[in-house]
C-alpha positions as CSV (number, residue, x, y, z in Angstrom):
1,M,-22.4,-19.8,-188.1
2,T,-23.8,-20.4,-184.6
3,D,-26.7,-22.7,-183.7
4,R,-28.7,-19.7,-182.7
5,D,-28.6,-18.4,-186.2
6,D,-30.1,-21.5,-187.8
7,V,-31.8,-23.6,-185.2
8,A,-35.3,-23.2,-183.9
9,L,-36.6,-24.9,-180.8
10,V,-40.1,-26.4,-181.2
11,G,-42.1,-27.9,-178.4
12,F,-43.1,-31.6,-179.0
13,A,-46.7,-30.6,-178.4
14,E,-46.7,-28.8,-181.8
15,L,-45.3,-31.8,-183.6
16,S,-46.3,-35.4,-184.5
17,A,-45.0,-37.3,-181.5
18,T,-44.9,-40.6,-183.4
19,A,-43.0,-39.2,-186.3
20,V,-40.5,-37.3,-184.2
21,R,-39.8,-40.3,-182.1
22,A,-39.2,-42.5,-185.2
23,R,-36.8,-39.9,-186.7
24,L,-34.8,-39.6,-183.5
25,L,-34.5,-43.4,-183.1
26,A,-33.5,-43.7,-186.7
27,A,-30.7,-41.2,-186.1
28,H,-29.9,-42.5,-182.7
29,D,-26.1,-43.0,-183.3
30,R,-25.7,-39.3,-184.3
31,F,-26.9,-38.3,-180.9
32,W,-25.6,-41.0,-178.5
33,D,-22.4,-43.0,-177.9
34,V,-24.3,-45.7,-176.0
35,D,-27.6,-47.3,-176.7
36,T,-30.3,-45.2,-175.1
37,R,-33.2,-46.5,-177.3
38,P,-35.0,-48.1,-174.3
39,L,-35.1,-44.6,-172.7
40,H,-37.1,-43.3,-175.6
41,H,-40.4,-44.8,-174.5
42,P,-43.4,-43.4,-176.3
43,V,-44.8,-41.9,-173.0
44,W,-42.0,-39.2,-173.2
45,F,-43.3,-38.1,-176.6
46,D,-47.0,-38.6,-176.1
47,Q,-48.1,-38.1,-172.5
48,F,-45.1,-35.9,-171.4
49,G,-44.5,-34.3,-174.8
50,G,-45.6,-30.9,-173.5
51,F,-42.3,-30.8,-171.6
52,G,-40.1,-31.8,-174.5
53,A,-38.5,-29.8,-177.4
54,L,-36.9,-30.5,-180.7
55,A,-34.1,-28.4,-182.1
56,R,-34.5,-28.1,-185.9
57,S,-32.0,-26.5,-188.3
58,A,-33.1,-24.1,-191.0
59,D,-33.0,-26.9,-193.5
60,G,-35.3,-29.1,-191.4
61,E,-32.8,-31.4,-189.8
62,D,-33.3,-32.6,-186.2
63,V,-30.1,-31.5,-184.4
64,G,-31.0,-31.8,-180.7
65,Y,-33.8,-32.5,-178.2
66,V,-34.8,-32.5,-174.6
67,L,-37.3,-34.8,-172.8
68,G,-38.5,-34.2,-169.3
69,V,-41.4,-33.7,-167.0
70,V,-42.4,-31.7,-163.9
71,T,-43.9,-33.8,-161.1
72,A,-46.8,-32.9,-158.9
73,D,-44.4,-32.1,-156.1
74,R,-42.7,-29.5,-158.3
75,L,-39.6,-31.5,-159.2
76,A,-38.4,-31.0,-162.8
77,Y,-36.8,-34.2,-164.1
78,L,-34.6,-33.8,-167.2
79,H,-34.9,-37.3,-168.7
80,L,-32.8,-36.9,-171.9
81,L,-30.8,-34.2,-173.4
82,A,-29.2,-34.8,-176.8
83,V,-27.2,-32.8,-179.3
84,R,-26.2,-34.3,-182.7
85,D,-22.5,-35.0,-183.0
86,D,-21.8,-32.2,-185.5
87,R,-23.7,-29.6,-183.4
88,R,-21.9,-30.1,-180.0
89,R,-20.1,-27.3,-178.3
90,T,-22.2,-24.7,-180.0
91,G,-24.4,-23.7,-177.0
92,L,-27.3,-25.8,-178.3
93,G,-27.4,-28.0,-175.2
94,R,-27.5,-25.0,-172.9
95,R,-30.4,-23.5,-175.1
96,L,-32.4,-26.7,-174.7
97,V,-31.8,-26.8,-171.0
98,R,-32.8,-23.1,-170.7
99,W,-36.0,-23.9,-172.7
100,F,-36.8,-26.8,-170.3
101,D,-35.9,-24.7,-167.2
102,D,-38.2,-21.8,-168.3
103,L,-41.1,-24.2,-168.8
104,A,-40.4,-26.0,-165.5
105,L,-40.3,-22.6,-163.6
106,A,-43.6,-21.6,-165.3
107,T,-45.2,-24.8,-164.0
108,G,-44.0,-24.2,-160.4
109,A,-40.8,-26.3,-160.3
110,R,-38.0,-25.1,-158.0
111,V,-35.5,-27.9,-158.5
112,V,-34.3,-29.9,-161.6
113,Q,-32.7,-33.3,-161.6
114,A,-31.0,-35.4,-164.2
115,V,-29.6,-38.9,-163.8
116,T,-26.5,-40.3,-165.6
117,R,-24.0,-43.0,-165.5
118,P,-21.0,-42.1,-163.3
119,E,-18.6,-42.8,-166.3
120,D,-20.4,-40.2,-168.5
121,T,-17.9,-37.5,-167.8
122,A,-19.3,-35.2,-170.5
123,A,-22.8,-35.2,-169.0
124,V,-21.4,-34.7,-165.4
125,A,-19.2,-31.8,-166.6
126,F,-22.1,-30.2,-168.5
127,H,-24.6,-30.4,-165.6
128,T,-22.1,-29.3,-162.9
129,A,-21.1,-26.4,-165.1
130,L,-24.8,-25.4,-164.9
131,G,-24.6,-25.5,-161.1
132,A,-25.7,-29.0,-160.4
133,S,-24.4,-31.0,-157.4
134,A,-23.9,-34.7,-157.9
135,H,-24.5,-37.6,-155.6
136,L,-23.9,-41.3,-156.2
137,A,-27.1,-43.5,-156.1
138,P,-25.8,-47.1,-155.7
139,D,-27.9,-49.7,-157.6
140,R,-30.3,-47.0,-158.9
141,A,-30.7,-48.7,-162.3
142,G,-30.5,-52.3,-160.8
143,P,-27.9,-54.4,-159.0
144,G,-24.5,-53.1,-159.7
145,E,-25.9,-50.3,-161.9
146,D,-25.0,-47.1,-160.1
147,R,-26.1,-43.7,-161.3
148,L,-25.3,-40.1,-160.4
149,V,-28.2,-37.9,-159.5
150,L,-27.4,-34.3,-160.6
151,T,-29.5,-31.7,-158.8
152,R,-29.7,-27.9,-159.2
153,T,-32.0,-25.1,-158.0
154,L,-34.0,-23.2,-160.6
155,A,-33.8,-19.5,-160.2
156,R,-36.4,-17.0,-161.2
């Protein structure tokens, strides 16, 4: 069974932002190997919820999500992309990114960026496989907290 057969992508705008955020935080460790709870600020679900999507299995389980935004200067920022541990390597991450890319293009974005820790080799490999280039941003997350900025062009 592939994820396409039993997973629907639903925009956060169609859901209860508070309830979705609570469920995702409760299941945090199924999605993340490091603590990303502080990155799940309510603004990403409420004010920017129109740019986010939840992947739900046929039996109603949350199995992935994407959070992002398109800025006024047409930069699409992919804030968080998560696939539950038992659904990785099924193409679900690419589906979520494609959903976000389509929305970003429709709102005028031409470039998408994501930011990650340099040691997150899985995220770097995923984004570079999608065509992103990476550059090191020293101290981006504070003194001694370097990040990689992954940038790719959106194509129509």
